[in-house]
C-alpha positions as CSV (number, residue, x, y, z in Angstrom):
1,M,5.4,103.0,-20.7
2,T,2.4,100.6,-20.7
3,G,1.8,97.5,-18.7
4,I,-0.5,96.0,-16.1
5,C,0.0,99.1,-13.8
6,G,-0.4,101.7,-16.5
7,G,-1.5,105.0,-15.0
8,R,-1.2,103.8,-11.4
9,V,0.6,105.9,-8.7
10,V,2.8,103.8,-6.4
11,I,4.8,104.5,-3.2
12,V,7.5,101.9,-2.5
13,T,9.3,102.3,0.8
14,G,12.9,101.1,1.2
15,A,13.3,101.3,-2.5
16,G,16.9,102.5,-2.7
17,G,18.2,98.9,-3.0
18,G,17.5,95.2,-2.7
19,I,13.9,94.0,-3.0
20,G,12.5,97.5,-2.9
21,R,14.6,98.7,-5.8
22,E,13.4,95.8,-7.9
23,H,9.8,96.6,-6.9
24,A,10.2,100.2,-8.1
25,L,11.8,99.2,-11.4
26,E,9.2,96.6,-12.2
27,F,6.3,98.9,-11.3
28,A,7.8,101.5,-13.7
29,R,8.2,98.9,-16.4
30,Q,4.6,98.1,-16.0
31,G,3.5,101.7,-16.5
32,A,3.2,103.0,-12.9
33,Q,4.4,106.4,-11.7
34,V,6.7,105.6,-8.8
35,V,7.7,107.3,-5.6
36,V,11.0,105.9,-4.6
37,N,11.2,106.2,-0.8
38,D,14.5,105.5,1.0
39,L,16.5,107.1,3.8
40,G,19.7,105.6,2.6
41,T,20.6,103.9,5.9
42,D,22.9,100.9,6.3
43,A,21.7,97.4,7.0
44,S,21.4,98.2,10.7
45,G,19.5,101.5,10.2
46,G,22.5,103.8,10.7
47,G,23.4,106.9,8.7
48,R,21.5,108.6,5.9
49,D,22.2,109.0,2.2
50,G,19.6,110.3,-0.2
51,T,21.6,109.3,-3.3
52,S,20.3,105.7,-3.3
53,A,16.7,106.8,-3.9
54,Q,17.7,109.3,-6.6
55,A,19.8,106.6,-8.3
56,V,16.8,104.4,-8.7
57,V,14.8,107.3,-10.0
58,D,17.5,107.9,-12.6
59,E,17.2,104.3,-13.6
60,I,13.5,104.5,-14.0
61,K,13.7,107.7,-16.1
62,A,16.4,106.0,-18.3
63,L,13.8,103.3,-18.9
64,G,11.3,105.9,-20.0
65,G,9.3,105.9,-16.8
66,E,8.2,108.6,-14.4
67,A,9.5,108.7,-10.8
68,I,10.4,111.0,-7.9
69,A,12.7,110.4,-4.9
70,D,11.6,110.8,-1.3
71,S,13.4,110.5,2.0
72,T,10.6,110.5,4.5
73,D,11.2,108.3,7.6
74,V,8.4,105.7,7.6
75,T,8.3,105.9,11.4
76,D,7.5,109.6,11.3
77,F,3.7,109.8,11.5
78,A,3.3,113.4,10.5
79,G,6.0,113.0,7.8
80,C,4.0,110.1,6.2
81,Q,0.9,112.3,6.2
82,A,2.9,115.0,4.3
83,L,4.2,112.4,1.9
84,V,0.7,111.2,1.0
85,Q,-0.4,114.8,0.5
86,R,2.7,115.6,-1.7
87,V,2.1,112.5,-3.9
88,V,-1.5,113.3,-4.4
89,E,-0.6,116.9,-5.3
90,T,2.2,115.8,-7.7
91,F,0.5,112.9,-9.5
92,G,-3.2,113.6,-8.9
93,G,-3.8,110.6,-6.7
94,L,-2.4,107.5,-5.0
95,D,-3.2,103.9,-5.8
96,V,-0.7,101.6,-4.2
97,V,1.5,101.5,-1.1
98,V,4.2,98.9,-0.9
99,N,5.6,98.7,2.7
100,N,9.1,97.3,2.3
101,A,11.5,99.4,4.4
102,G,13.4,97.7,7.2
103,F,16.7,96.8,8.7
104,L,18.1,94.2,11.1
105,R,19.9,94.3,14.4
106,D,20.4,90.6,15.1
107,R,20.7,89.6,18.7
108,M,19.8,86.7,20.9
109,F,16.7,87.5,22.9
110,V,18.4,87.6,26.3
111,S,21.0,90.0,24.9
112,C,18.7,92.3,23.0
113,T,18.6,95.9,24.3
114,E,15.6,98.1,24.6
115,E,17.0,100.4,21.9
116,E,17.5,97.5,19.5
117,W,14.1,96.2,20.1
118,D,12.4,99.6,19.7
119,S,14.3,100.4,16.5
120,V,13.6,97.1,14.8
121,V,9.9,96.9,15.8
122,G,9.6,100.6,14.9
123,V,10.9,100.5,11.4
124,H,9.0,97.3,10.5
125,L,5.8,97.4,12.4
126,K,5.2,101.2,13.0
127,G,6.6,101.9,9.6
128,H,3.9,99.7,8.1
129,F,1.3,101.6,10.2
130,C,2.3,105.2,9.6
131,L,2.2,105.4,5.8
132,S,-0.7,102.9,5.4
133,H,-2.8,104.9,7.9
134,H,-2.5,108.1,6.0
135,A,-3.0,106.4,2.6
136,A,-6.1,104.7,4.0
137,A,-7.5,108.0,5.3
138,Y,-7.0,109.5,1.8
139,W,-8.8,106.5,0.2
140,R,-11.7,106.7,2.7
141,A,-12.2,110.3,1.9
142,E,-12.1,109.6,-1.8
143,S,-14.7,106.8,-1.4
144,K,-17.0,109.0,0.7
145,A,-16.7,111.7,-2.0
146,G,-17.9,109.2,-4.6
147,R,-14.4,108.7,-6.1
148,T,-13.5,105.2,-4.9
149,R,-10.1,104.2,-6.0
150,D,-9.0,100.7,-6.9
151,A,-6.3,100.9,-4.1
152,R,-3.8,98.4,-2.8
153,I,-1.6,98.0,0.3
154,I,1.2,95.4,-0.1
155,N,2.9,94.6,3.2
156,T,6.2,92.8,3.7
157,S,6.6,90.1,6.3
158,S,9.1,87.2,6.3
159,G,9.6,83.6,7.0
160,A,10.8,84.8,10.3
161,G,7.3,86.2,10.9
162,L,5.7,82.9,9.9
163,L,8.1,80.6,11.9
164,G,10.4,82.7,14.0
165,S,14.2,83.0,13.6
166,V,17.0,82.5,16.2
167,A,18.8,85.7,17.0
168,Q,16.0,87.7,15.4
169,A,13.4,88.0,18.2
170,A,12.5,91.7,17.5
171,Y,12.5,91.2,13.7
172,S,10.3,88.0,14.0
173,A,7.9,89.7,16.4
174,A,7.5,92.7,14.1
175,K,7.1,90.6,11.0
176,G,4.5,88.4,12.8
177,G,2.7,91.6,13.8
178,I,2.6,92.7,10.1
179,L,0.9,89.4,9.2
180,S,-1.9,90.2,11.7
181,L,-2.0,93.8,10.7
182,G,-2.7,92.9,7.1
183,L,-5.6,90.7,8.1
184,V,-7.3,93.5,10.0
185,Q,-6.6,96.1,7.3
186,A,-8.1,93.8,4.7
187,A,-11.2,93.3,6.8
188,E,-11.7,97.0,7.5
189,L,-10.6,98.8,4.3
190,G,-12.4,96.7,1.7
191,R,-15.5,99.0,1.9
192,Y,-13.3,101.8,0.6
193,G,-12.0,99.9,-2.4
194,V,-8.7,98.9,-0.8
195,T,-7.2,95.4,-0.9
196,V,-4.4,94.4,1.5
197,N,-2.1,91.4,1.0
198,T,1.2,90.4,2.5
199,I,4.3,88.9,0.9
200,C,7.0,86.9,2.7
201,P,10.0,87.1,0.3
202,A,13.4,85.4,0.5
203,A,16.1,87.0,-1.6
204,R,19.6,88.4,-1.5
205,T,19.6,91.8,0.2
206,R,22.0,93.7,2.5
207,M,20.4,92.1,5.5
208,T,20.3,88.5,4.2
209,K,23.8,88.5,2.8
210,E,25.1,89.2,6.3
211,A,22.8,86.7,8.1
212,F,23.0,83.9,5.5
213,P,26.1,84.4,3.4
214,E,26.4,80.9,1.9
215,M,22.7,80.6,1.1
216,M,22.6,84.0,-0.5
217,A,25.7,83.7,-2.6
218,K,25.2,84.3,-6.3
219,P,25.7,81.1,-8.4
220,E,28.4,81.1,-11.1
221,H,25.9,79.6,-13.6
222,G,22.2,79.0,-14.0
223,F,19.2,80.5,-12.3
224,D,19.9,82.9,-9.5
225,A,17.1,81.9,-7.1
226,M,18.1,84.6,-4.6
227,D,18.0,87.5,-7.1
228,P,15.7,90.1,-5.5
229,A,14.3,90.7,-9.0
230,N,12.4,87.4,-8.6
231,I,10.2,89.0,-5.9
232,A,8.9,92.0,-7.9
233,P,6.5,90.4,-10.3
234,L,4.2,89.1,-7.5
235,A,4.2,92.5,-5.8
236,V,3.5,94.3,-9.0
237,W,0.7,92.0,-9.9
238,L,-0.8,92.5,-6.5
239,G,-0.6,96.2,-7.1
240,S,-2.4,96.0,-10.4
241,S,-6.1,96.2,-11.2
242,Q,-6.0,92.5,-12.0
243,S,-5.8,91.5,-8.3
244,A,-9.0,93.3,-7.3
245,Q,-10.6,90.2,-5.8
246,I,-7.5,89.1,-3.8
247,T,-7.3,90.5,-0.2
248,G,-6.3,89.3,3.2
249,R,-3.9,86.8,1.8
250,I,-0.3,85.9,2.7
251,F,2.2,84.8,0.0
252,E,5.6,83.3,0.3
253,V,7.9,84.0,-2.7
254,E,11.4,82.9,-3.4
255,G,13.2,82.3,-6.7
256,G,10.7,80.5,-9.0
257,M,8.4,79.6,-6.1
258,V,5.1,81.3,-5.1
259,A,3.1,79.8,-2.2
260,L,-0.1,80.7,-0.4
261,A,0.4,80.6,3.4
262,G,-2.2,80.2,6.0
263,G,-2.4,81.7,9.5
264,Y,-2.9,80.2,12.8
265,H,-5.8,77.7,12.9
266,R,-7.0,74.9,15.1
267,V,-5.3,71.6,14.5
268,A,-6.8,69.5,17.3
269,L,-9.8,70.0,19.6
270,R,-11.5,68.8,22.7
271,T,-14.8,70.1,24.2
272,K,-17.2,69.3,27.0
273,S,-20.3,71.1,28.4
274,A,-18.6,72.1,31.6
275,R,-15.5,73.7,33.0
276,W,-12.3,71.6,32.7
277,E,-10.7,70.6,36.0
278,S,-7.0,71.2,36.6
279,E,-6.5,67.5,37.1
280,E,-7.9,66.8,33.6
281,I,-5.7,69.1,31.6
282,K,-2.7,66.8,31.4
283,H,-4.7,64.1,29.7
284,I,-6.4,66.7,27.4
285,I,-3.1,68.3,26.3
286,E,-1.4,65.0,25.7
287,G,-4.3,64.0,23.4
288,L,-4.2,67.2,21.5
289,L,-0.5,67.0,20.9
290,T,-0.8,63.4,19.7
291,E,-3.3,64.4,17.0
292,A,-1.6,67.7,15.9
293,P,1.0,67.8,13.2
294,T,4.6,68.6,14.3
295,P,5.3,72.3,14.0
296,L,7.8,73.5,11.5
297,P,11.1,74.4,13.2
298,V,12.2,77.9,14.0
299,Y,14.8,79.1,11.5
300,G,18.3,78.5,13.0
301,T,17.3,75.5,15.2
């Protein structure tokens, strides 16, 4: 198979269904050799079933592509190191990591348990760290040996990471952390030939069908804006050699929409050449708030 990712080796986590499955299929259509990683858990992270990853591998092979299944837990630091080594030994290298794995345990903040918090932050934020860390170590070693690869990390955040979402404090915090993580990765890893970008997709998945059933319902006719297949072309292009000059960016993608998102930045400013006094702060803050645009609302408010 030929395409914009011909000859590239890609790991997609959480690729047994939903958005990750569509990523894996489109990478394969575009010529990549794909590692389909998935634990086969349910939408809340429970249970394990390796058949989902293998089913996607079978689909890719039916298309004429090349793929292998993998069941590494993305929160297992040593396991991710072994995964990178196995991929390099199997395919002769590694070019792209797509961090997509995740699940939800929706709970109002005051009701969220420690276990729920740790599990959600773990799979999203630590899961992005573990695999990317070992991939980056491999790319650094290759660069120092004079074999710099045209490498990519594609992270997955969310509108919840950009704006917050009621009943999703842990998920929003983790996705917000991923946004910052990507900025630092891009700044540090460029010297080794690695670009890092983050996508914030909105599509129909196991998680979103439960949280937003009406919004995610498939229409009877016309364009299915929530089809997870709509997300894959952006991720695949970011994983291709065509995106070599794009790094440290955040993209929202939904249906037929692609948007470039910006991070936190100053929207109003006051300065003086001395320490502010406590009695002055009320006036200063009131002035700043008057000048600043109204923040976008948190999802669910």
